[in-house]
C-alpha positions in Angstrom: -16.5 19.1 5.3 -13.0 20.4 4.9 -10.9 19.1 1.9 -7.7 17.6 3.2 -4.7 16.8 1.1 -3.1 13.5 2.0 0.6 12.9 1.7 2.5 9.6 2.0 6.1 8.4 1.9 5.0 5.1 0.4 5.3 4.5 -3.3 4.0 1.9 -5.8 5.8 -1.5 -5.6 6.9 -1.0 -1.9 6.5 -4.0 0.3 4.3 -3.0 3.2 2.9 -4.7 6.4 -0.6 -4.1 7.7 -0.4 -2.9 11.3 -4.1 -2.8 12.2 -7.4 -4.3 11.1 -8.5 -7.8 10.1 -5.4 -8.2 7.8 -2.9 -7.3 10.7 0.5 -8.8 10.3 0.2 -9.7 6.6 2.6 -8.3 4.0 2.2 -7.5 0.4 3.2 -5.2 -2.5 1.5 -1.8 -3.1 -0.4 -1.9 -6.4 -2.0 1.5 -6.4 -2.1 4.5 -4.1 -5.1 6.9 -4.0 -3.9 10.1 -2.3 -7.3 11.9 -2.5 -8.8 9.2 -0.3 -5.7 8.3 1.7 -5.9 4.6 0.7 -3.8 2.0 -1.1 -4.5 -1.3 -2.8 -2.1 -4.1 -1.6 -1.6 -7.2 -3.7 -3.4 -10.2 -2.2 -4.7 -8.4 0.9 -8.2 -7.3 2.0 -9.9 -9.5 -0.6 -13.7 -8.8 -1.1 -16.2 -10.6 -3.4 -17.8 -8.5 -6.1 -20.6 -9.3 -8.5 -19.3 -8.6 -12.1 -21.6 -8.2 -15.1 -20.9 -9.9 -18.3 -19.4 -7.3 -20.6 -19.0 -9.2 -23.9 -19.9 -12.5 -25.5 -16.7 -14.3 -24.4 -16.4 -12.5 -21.1 -17.5 -14.4 -18.0 -19.7 -12.7 -15.4 -20.3 -13.9 -11.8 -18.7 -13.4 -8.4 -15.0 -12.4 -8.4 -12.5 -11.6 -5.6 -10.7 -8.3 -5.9 -8.5 -6.3 -3.5 -10.2 -3.5 -1.6 -8.3 -0.4 -0.5 -6.6 -0.2 2.9 -6.0 3.1 4.7 -2.4 4.4 4.5 -2.3 4.9 8.2 -2.8 1.2 8.8 0.4 0.1 6.9 4.2 0.4 7.4 7.0 -0.1 4.9 9.1 -3.3 5.4 12.9 -3.0 5.5 14.8 -6.0 4.2 17.1 -5.9 7.2 14.9 -5.1 10.2 11.2 -5.5 9.3 8.4 -2.9 9.5 9.8 0.6 10.1 9.2 4.2 9.5 10.8 6.2 6.6 13.3 8.9 6.9 15.2 10.9 4.3 18.9 11.5 3.5 20.1 14.1 1.1 23.2 12.9 -0.8 24.5 15.5 -3.2 21.4 16.6 -5.1 19.5 13.3 -4.6 16.9 12.8 -1.8 16.8 9.1 -0.7 14.3 7.3 1.5 16.1 5.4 4.3 15.0 3.1 7.2 14.7 4.9 10.5 16.0 1.8 12.4 19.2 0.8 10.5 19.7 3.7 8.0 19.6 1.4 5.0 18.2 2.8 1.7 14.7 1.7 0.9 
């Protein structure tokens, strides 16, 4: 299998909307991005149950709900003005800024 390097315009703490899959239409904040796998963990979305082992005396084991990763291709960034959109770039002086493709507002 060929090793592919994934790239993304999304960053940690971006508000994103899921555009396909069982969580379609829901919004949340990006907690972590894994570029090697092309996936991101979004706060409060794609919850799965996981059996956790008791690690210490005062730690509780049992079944917990955690967020599972979602593919980067299945989410779009949300602009405050116009909703889900694509990301463009504008170079102002020596700074490169991410902008909304619909309204041109900085993201």
